[in-house]
N, C-alpha and C positions, 0 to 999 in steps of 0.2 A: 744868791745872797739871802733870800727869804722865801717863804711859801705862804700864800694867802688863799684860803678857800673862800670863794665869793658865792653867796646864796641869795636868791631873790626872797625866799621865805625859809627861815630856820625853824624846823620842828624837831621832835625827838629823833626821828629816823635820820634826818640830814645831819644832825649833831653827832650821832654815833658813827655814821659813815665818815664824817670829817675827822673824828678822833682816830679811826683806823688808818685813814690816809696819812694823818700826821705822824703816826707811829712809824709808818714805812718811810716817810720823808726824813724823819729824824735819824734813821738808821743808814741813810745814804752816806757814801764817802764823797767829800767835796774835792774839786780840783781847781779851786781858785787860789790865787796868790794872796798872801796877807797884805800886799800892797793895794789891793782892791777895796780895802775898808780901813777905817780909822781904828786904832787900838788893836788888840788881839782878836783873832777870830773866835766867835763863840764855840763852845764844845759841839753843839749840834746846830742844825739849820733852824733859825727862828720860824715858827709856824703860828698863823693866826687864822681866825674866821671873821669874815665881814658879812653881815646880812642886812638887807634893806628892810625886812620885816621878820617878826618872829612870834613864837608863843611868848608868854609872859616872861620877863626877866627872872622872876622867882623860879619858874620851872626850868629855865635854862641853867640856873645855878644848881638846882636840885639834881638835874640829870647829869650835869658835869661832875659834881661831887660823887654821885652814885657810881658813875662809870669809872672814874679814876680810883676810887676807893676799892672797887671790885676787880678791875682789870689791869692795873698798872702799878708796879712797885717802884719803877725807875722814874723819878721826877723829871729827868732830862727828856723822856719820851712824851711828856704831857704838852698839850697846846699852850702857847705862851699868852694868848689873849683872844677875847671874843668881843666884837663890836656889833651892836644892833643900832643902826642909824637913828639918831635922835631919841634913843630909848636908854641904852645902858652899855657900859664896857665892863668886862671882867678880865682881871689879870691874874696870872699865876703867882701865888705866894705859897711855896711849898706845894702840898697837895690840897690846899684850901683856897679855892678861887673866891674872889670877893668882887662885889659890884662896886666899881670905883666911882663912877660918876653917872649921872643920867642926863637925859635931854640932849641939848646941843653940845655939851662938853664931851660926849662920847666919841665923836669923830676926832677931835683934837687929841684926846688921850690915846686913841688907837694909833694915830700917826706918830705921836711922841714916843710911845712904847716900841713901835715898829722900828723907827730910826735908832733908838737907843739899843735895842737888841741886836741890830746889825753892826754896830760900831764898837761895842765893848764886850770884853770877856765877862760873862756873868758868873764866874766861879767864885 
């Protein structure tokens, strides 16, 4: 239903590795029935990163934008969200990721976006 990369510490190297894994995951063919979720199945498998610690949120945003502006032309292959526990959450909005919330709101936003992406067609 969804893919989550869990990292104890998210740095640039782990971020890039997660983006590459995400691209592979998003290109997989699913064999689940539509009855297993509410609404229409999303076009691709929703993919997220959750980290307990990380480099600064500012650097996470910079490296994410740099990577996707350089390596990926198909927005459907991009990660759907990144959550750094009690620091920040980033959500996909076209190819411009944005820091949605910080501090304790990051986890609630992460779970809300995860649930939403698994239950609705995002087209």
